[in-house]
KEZA-668938 format. One record per residue (C-alpha): residue number from 1; residue in three letters; x negated, y negated, z negated. Coordinates in steps of 0.02 Angstrom, whole numbers, plus 50000, padded with zeros to 5 digits. Example, Ala and Ser with C-alpha at 12.3 -4.5 7.8 and 13.67 -1.06 7.14 Angstrom:
2
num  residu  xx  yy  zz
1  ala  49385  50225  49610
2  ser  49316  50053  49643
This chain:
134
num  residu  xx  yy  zz
1  unk  50600  48730  48549
2  unk  50481  48591  48556
3  unk  50547  48519  48391
4  unk  50512  48689  48295
5  unk  50330  48689  48353
6  unk  50217  48690  48194
7  unk  50068  48562  48192
8  unk  49947  48583  48332
9  unk  49751  48590  48327
10  unk  49659  48435  48367
11  unk  49664  48387  48548
12  unk  49823  48492  48596
13  unk  49980  48401  48638
14  unk  50160  48470  48704
15  unk  50237  48416  48857
16  unk  50416  48441  48928
17  unk  50416  48469  49112
18  unk  50510  48549  49262
19  unk  50405  48715  49308
20  unk  50437  48669  49503
21  unk  50357  48493  49483
22  unk  50220  48500  49346
23  unk  50162  48331  49291
24  unk  49979  48383  49284
25  unk  49829  48360  49395
26  unk  49771  48495  49513
27  unk  49640  48625  49440
28  unk  49662  48552  49264
29  unk  49695  48715  49169
30  unk  49592  48866  49123
31  unk  49740  48967  49079
32  unk  49926  48944  49122
33  unk  50068  49053  49045
34  unk  50233  49078  49109
35  unk  50329  49180  48973
36  unk  50511  49238  49006
37  unk  50532  49105  49141
38  unk  50510  49167  49318
39  unk  50654  49302  49316
40  unk  50772  49160  49282
41  unk  50729  49058  49446
42  unk  50810  49080  49611
43  unk  50691  49124  49752
44  unk  50653  48951  49819
45  unk  50625  48892  49635
46  unk  50512  49036  49594
47  unk  50403  49010  49739
48  unk  50390  48826  49684
49  unk  50357  48857  49514
50  unk  50216  48994  49556
51  unk  50146  48868  49675
52  unk  50134  48735  49540
53  unk  50050  48860  49418
54  unk  49924  48896  49551
55  unk  49894  48709  49595
56  unk  49859  48667  49410
57  unk  49745  48826  49378
58  unk  49553  48792  49396
59  unk  49475  48909  49531
60  unk  49424  49068  49432
61  unk  49557  49022  49294
62  unk  49688  49139  49239
63  unk  49881  49140  49251
64  unk  49973  49262  49128
65  unk  50166  49305  49159
66  unk  50277  49395  49056
67  unk  50441  49453  49126
68  unk  50575  49582  49067
69  unk  50578  49748  49154
70  unk  50683  49898  49141
71  unk  50626  50019  49002
72  unk  50508  50160  49072
73  unk  50601  50295  48978
74  unk  50766  50377  48975
75  unk  50851  50213  48936
76  unk  50794  50139  49109
77  unk  50958  50186  49198
78  unk  51077  50125  49077
79  unk  50982  49972  49064
80  unk  50996  49941  49243
81  unk  51176  49978  49239
82  unk  51203  49859  49107
83  unk  51106  49721  49196
84  unk  51195  49744  49357
85  unk  51363  49746  49257
86  unk  51305  49571  49180
87  unk  51255  49508  49357
88  unk  51432  49507  49396
89  unk  51461  49374  49258
90  unk  51314  49263  49290
91  unk  51185  49241  49432
92  unk  51036  49268  49306
93  unk  51115  49422  49226
94  unk  51100  49328  49061
95  unk  50923  49327  49073
96  unk  50891  49523  49073
97  unk  50860  49548  49251
98  unk  50693  49638  49276
99  unk  50558  49560  49380
100  unk  50383  49608  49440
101  unk  50297  49442  49491
102  unk  50142  49515  49568
103  unk  50194  49495  49751
104  unk  50235  49309  49722
105  unk  50068  49285  49627
106  unk  49975  49354  49778
107  unk  50062  49244  49893
108  unk  50002  49093  49806
109  unk  49816  49149  49791
110  unk  49829  49230  49620
111  unk  49738  49396  49607
112  unk  49831  49517  49486
113  unk  49687  49592  49384
114  unk  49782  49683  49245
115  unk  49966  49730  49218
116  unk  50035  49803  49060
117  unk  50207  49871  49008
118  unk  50261  49827  48837
119  unk  50399  49948  48766
120  unk  50426  49887  48595
121  unk  50556  49749  48572
122  unk  50603  49671  48742
123  unk  50542  49791  48878
124  unk  50411  49679  48975
125  unk  50291  49667  49107
126  unk  50135  49566  49060
127  unk  50024  49518  49214
128  unk  49855  49430  49208
129  unk  49797  49361  49371
130  unk  49639  49257  49426
131  unk  49663  49101  49533
132  unk  49548  49123  49693
133  unk  49449  48983  49749
134  unk  49548  48863  49845
C-alpha cells in the first residue's frame, strides 16, 4: 500500500511500523487514525495498539477509529450469521468481525466524543475520541 501512495505534501512522510510498538515519541501527534485495523487484532495486541495510539497523541489531541459493524438494518442478522460462519474458517473472520472500540479507548484515557455509523459501502463505525491530559 505504501508504494501506491501519490506524492505527499511538503513536510509529510510515510513510515511502516507495528501498531503495538510505534516508533514515535510520546505526545508527538495532534491526530492519530486507525482505519480498519483494530478489529483484526487479538485482545492483547488490541490493548497494546490502543495504548500506543494514546501514548503518541498529544493531550487534547484526537484519535479516530474506523471499524466494521453489522448493518443496522434487516441485513444485520444475515451479516452476523455470515461472519460467524467465516469465524469457523479464520480467527479474524476474514476481516469482517464487527467491533465497537469505545470501551478500549476509554480504558486508555481516550474520551469518545462522537460516534457515527456509516451504512454505505462497508458498514462501519467511526469514532472520534479526545486524549485526556496525561
